N, C-alpha and C positions, 0 to 999 in steps of 0.2 A: 672751704676751710682748706687748710694748709696740709701739706704731707705730713709733717713732723705731729699735728695735732691728731690726724689720724691714725699715726702710729701709736701716740697716748691711748687711743680710745681701745688700740687692740691689745696693748699691755695690762690694760686695768683689768681689776677683780669685778666680778657680778655686784659685789657690794658697793664699790667706789663707783661704778656706772650708776646704779640707783641712786646714790647720793648725788652724784652730777645732775641726773635726770630730774630729780626732783628741785634741786638749786634753780635749773632752766625753766622748768616750769613754773615756779614762783616770779624768777624774773618775767616770763612773757606775761602770766598774769600782770603784775605791775604794770608794764608796758602797754598793755590793754587799757588798763584804767587810764593811763595819762593821754593815750588815743582818746578814749569818751571824752575826755575834758579839753580836747584840742591842745593839749600841753607835749605833744609827743615829738621830739626833735629828730630821731633818726628813724622813720618808719621801716627802712631796710632792715633794721636789727630785728623784727620779728620776724622776717623772713628767715634770717641767717638762725635765729633760735629754732624755728619750728625744724629746721632741716639738721640742725645739732642734735635735738631731741631724736629726730627719726634714725640718724646714725648709730644714736645710744642706744635704742630700742632694736634695732638692726642686730646692733654686735649683742644684745643679751638674749634674743633670738638663738643667734648663733651657739652660743655658750649654752643654752638650755638643750638645743637640739642635740649638741655635741656630747653633753652629761647624760641623755638619755640614750644615745648609740651605744655610751660607753656600759651603762647600767642591762642594756639588753645583751650585750655579748657575753656578760661576766656568767 
């Protein structure tokens, strides 16, 4: 993932990240179906999608942690 894409993830809201994560999971599901039927053209795309999903989940976790700290100090 390029630095510009990483910055985009950092700037997105939790709702946008959840939506994007849902879309990536749907895409990975479709690619797995293609893989099962031996029609997958780019097997490396699965790896890329898994990593992108992990980045999104990490950012969501950071946002949740940040929100919990703000609530506790209030």
